[in-house]
SESE-546543 format. One line per field, with one value per residue: x, y, z of N, C-alpha, C, O, CB in turn. Coordinates in steps of 0.05 Angstrom, whole numbers. Atoms other than C-alpha are relative to their C-alpha. Glycine has a CB too. Example, Ala and Ser with C-alpha at 12.3 -4.5 7.8 and 13.67 -1.06 7.14 Angstrom:
<pts>
n_x	[18|-16]
n_y	[-24|-24]
n_z	[0|-1]
ca_x	[246|273]
ca_y	[-90|-21]
ca_z	[156|143]
c_x	[18|-15]
c_y	[24|22]
c_z	[0|14]
o_x	[39|-5]
o_y	[24|44]
o_z	[13|18]
cb_x	[-20|9]
cb_y	[1|9]
cb_z	[25|-29]
</pts>
This chain:
<pts>
n_x	[-26|-17|-8|-24|2|-27|1|-25|0|-21|2|-4|-18|10|-8|-29|-8|6|-21|5|17|27|9|7|25|22|4|12|28|15|4|20|25|11|8|-17|9|-1|25|18|-12|-17|-28|-19|-20|-24|-1|-28|-5|1|-25|1|-20|9|15|29|4|21|-10|5|-24|5|19|11|16|17|18|26|16|24|4|8|-25|-14|13|-5|-28|-1|15|-16|-22|11|8|-24|-14|-23|3|2|-21|-22|-17|-13|15|3|15|6|8|15]
n_y	[0|21|22|15|29|12|28|15|22|19|18|28|15|-3|-26|-1|17|-14|-17|-28|-10|9|-16|-27|3|4|-26|-18|9|-11|-29|-2|11|-18|-25|-22|-10|-29|-11|0|-17|17|-6|18|-16|15|29|8|21|-7|3|25|-1|-16|15|4|-3|17|24|-4|-10|-24|-18|-20|-20|-15|-21|1|-24|7|28|12|4|22|26|6|9|27|17|3|18|27|9|5|24|-8|13|29|12|9|-23|-11|-2|-29|-10|-29|-16|-21]
n_z	[-13|11|-17|8|1|-2|5|-3|19|0|23|-6|19|27|9|2|23|26|10|-4|22|-6|-23|9|15|-19|-13|20|3|-23|5|21|-10|-20|13|-7|-26|-2|10|-23|-20|-16|3|-14|-14|-4|6|-4|-19|-28|-14|-15|-22|-23|-21|6|29|12|14|28|14|15|-11|18|-14|19|-10|15|-7|-16|-4|25|15|-13|6|28|2|-10|18|24|-7|-3|26|17|-8|-17|-26|4|-16|17|5|-24|-24|-4|-24|3|-22|13]
ca_x	[-454|-395|-374|-311|-308|-247|-237|-182|-163|-122|-110|-115|-76|-121|-108|-34|-30|-58|-7|-2|-36|-97|-101|-101|-156|-198|-188|-204|-268|-289|-280|-321|-374|-384|-396|-339|-346|-326|-391|-426|-381|-339|-266|-211|-166|-116|-98|-37|-5|-16|42|57|111|68|37|-33|-25|-82|-74|-100|-48|-80|-122|-170|-201|-258|-296|-370|-419|-476|-502|-532|-464|-432|-483|-473|-398|-407|-459|-414|-355|-398|-427|-357|-335|-285|-313|-316|-277|-236|-206|-194|-217|-245|-269|-302|-313|-367]
ca_y	[-182|-220|-286|-328|-400|-440|-509|-559|-613|-676|-710|-785|-838|-832|-758|-766|-819|-771|-738|-662|-650|-691|-655|-588|-612|-633|-565|-528|-569|-548|-475|-484|-525|-473|-418|-376|-361|-288|-277|-290|-242|-300|-286|-336|-305|-360|-430|-465|-516|-517|-510|-578|-556|-512|-534|-563|-564|-590|-660|-634|-615|-557|-497|-454|-389|-356|-291|-296|-238|-276|-344|-357|-348|-393|-447|-440|-448|-510|-539|-526|-560|-620|-625|-623|-685|-646|-677|-746|-792|-814|-744|-717|-714|-645|-608|-540|-485|-435]
ca_z	[1109|1079|1108|1106|1086|1108|1081|1098|1048|1048|981|981|942|881|875|887|832|779|734|743|676|697|764|729|681|740|775|711|704|774|756|693|727|781|729|755|830|818|781|847|885|913|924|939|991|1001|977|1002|1047|1121|1169|1198|1247|1292|1357|1348|1272|1230|1203|1136|1084|1048|1064|1023|1048|1010|1021|1002|1001|1034|1054|985|952|1004|992|916|925|967|920|860|895|912|842|812|850|893|957|927|972|912|908|978|1049|1065|1127|1127|1176|1158]
c_x	[17|7|26|-6|28|-4|29|-2|24|-3|5|17|-9|8|30|10|-5|24|-9|-19|-29|-12|-9|-26|-24|-6|-13|-29|-17|-7|-22|-27|-14|-9|16|-10|1|-25|-21|10|18|29|17|22|27|-4|28|2|-2|28|-2|17|-9|-16|-30|-6|-23|13|-5|24|-3|-23|-11|-18|-14|-15|-25|-17|-23|-2|-7|25|17|-11|4|28|2|-14|16|24|-9|-7|24|14|23|-1|-2|24|23|20|15|-19|-2|-16|-4|-8|-14|-7]
c_y	[-23|-20|-12|-29|-11|-30|-12|-25|-18|-18|-29|-13|3|27|2|-16|14|16|30|11|-7|15|27|-1|-2|27|20|-7|10|29|4|-8|18|26|24|13|31|13|2|18|-16|5|-20|17|-14|-29|-8|-23|9|-4|-24|1|17|-17|-1|4|-18|-24|3|14|27|16|18|19|16|22|-2|23|-7|-31|-14|-6|-22|-27|-7|-10|-29|-20|-5|-19|-29|-12|-7|-26|6|-15|-30|-13|-11|22|9|-3|30|5|29|13|24|22]
c_z	[-12|21|-11|0|1|-4|2|-17|5|-24|8|-22|-29|-12|-5|-24|-27|-9|3|-20|6|24|-9|-17|19|13|-19|-4|23|-4|-20|10|20|-13|9|26|1|-10|22|23|19|-6|15|12|3|-8|3|20|28|12|18|25|24|20|-7|-29|-9|-13|-30|-13|-13|11|-22|16|-21|15|-17|10|18|1|-26|-17|12|-7|-30|-4|9|-18|-25|5|2|-27|-18|6|19|27|-1|15|-17|-6|25|24|5|26|-5|26|-12|19]
o_x	[7|8|33|-21|44|-20|48|-23|46|-22|21|27|8|16|40|31|6|37|-33|-36|-47|-35|-30|-43|-44|-30|-30|-46|-41|-29|-39|-47|-38|-20|7|-28|-15|-32|-41|-1|25|37|13|36|48|-26|46|-18|4|44|-20|15|5|-26|-41|-28|-28|35|7|38|17|-40|5|-33|-2|-22|-24|-17|-32|13|1|27|28|3|7|33|15|-5|16|31|4|0|22|30|37|19|-4|46|44|41|39|-43|18|-33|13|-19|-2|-20]
o_y	[-45|-14|-8|-39|-4|-43|0|-39|-10|-34|-35|1|5|28|12|-9|5|29|36|27|9|21|37|17|10|35|35|11|16|38|21|5|18|43|46|30|43|36|17|19|-6|7|-25|32|-1|-40|2|-34|33|-20|-26|-16|20|-38|18|14|-39|-23|-13|29|42|5|28|10|27|19|-1|30|10|-46|-37|-27|-38|-46|-31|-28|-45|-42|-27|-35|-47|-35|-24|-35|-13|-23|-44|-3|-18|17|11|-9|44|-11|43|0|38|42]
o_z	[-15|45|-34|18|-17|10|-6|-18|13|-25|25|-40|-47|-35|-25|-35|-47|7|5|-14|2|25|0|-14|14|15|-11|-8|19|-1|-17|5|23|1|6|26|16|-1|20|44|41|-30|39|-2|2|-5|-11|29|34|2|35|43|43|13|-17|-36|2|-23|-46|1|-16|25|-39|33|-40|39|-42|34|34|-12|-30|-30|-3|-14|-36|-20|-4|-22|-36|-12|-9|-33|-36|-10|28|37|19|14|-7|-17|26|21|2|34|-15|44|-29|11]
cb_x	[-2|25|-22|24|-16|13|-12|5|1|1|19|-27|1|-31|-9|13|-14|-25|5|26|9|0|23|22|1|8|27|15|-1|16|27|8|4|20|-29|0|18|24|-11|-5|-21|-7|6|12|-10|10|-12|16|29|-22|7|8|26|-18|4|-17|26|-16|-14|-26|8|-5|12|-17|17|-20|13|-14|-10|-25|-22|-20|16|0|-30|-5|19|-12|-27|10|13|-24|-18|19|10|0|-24|1|-11|-11|-16|7|13|-15|16|-22|24|-26]
cb_y	[-2|13|-21|7|-10|7|-7|-7|10|-17|9|-15|-29|-3|22|-11|-26|18|-6|16|-12|-30|2|12|-25|-20|10|-2|-30|-4|13|-16|-27|5|4|21|-11|10|-16|-28|14|-30|29|-21|8|2|-6|23|-12|-18|26|-23|10|23|14|18|-6|17|-25|16|-20|-6|17|-14|18|-19|29|-28|14|13|-5|18|26|4|2|26|18|-1|12|27|9|0|20|23|-14|30|11|-7|-23|-11|22|29|-15|13|-6|3|9|-11]
cb_z	[30|-13|1|18|-26|28|-28|30|-29|27|-23|3|8|-1|20|25|1|3|-31|0|-27|5|21|-17|-19|21|11|-27|-1|26|-9|-24|12|22|6|-21|21|-16|-24|11|16|-4|10|-20|27|29|-29|10|-5|15|17|-17|-10|-11|27|17|-15|-21|11|-5|-20|-30|23|-22|19|-14|0|5|-24|-11|21|-15|-1|31|6|-17|16|28|-7|-9|26|19|-14|4|-24|4|15|-31|17|-27|-12|-4|25|-23|27|-21|19|-13]
</pts>
């Protein structure tokens, strides 16, 4: 049975200080390092900013929603993200709901 993975992100000062080109290089490196999530049946459904003006809004700035075919694919996605440095405190604060 497919599952959804929702992650909330807040970039920190180190990430904000990076030039756009360096940010893109980092994101491209994550994609490469993970071996292409689509090969595991993982699908990104949404990536964008959170709404800050709604009642009870999240304090996180960005949202990613993934569809994964099973728990193994979800765990591979999370492991790939961690190995890439995405969750490193020098890049962003992240929270996940699985």
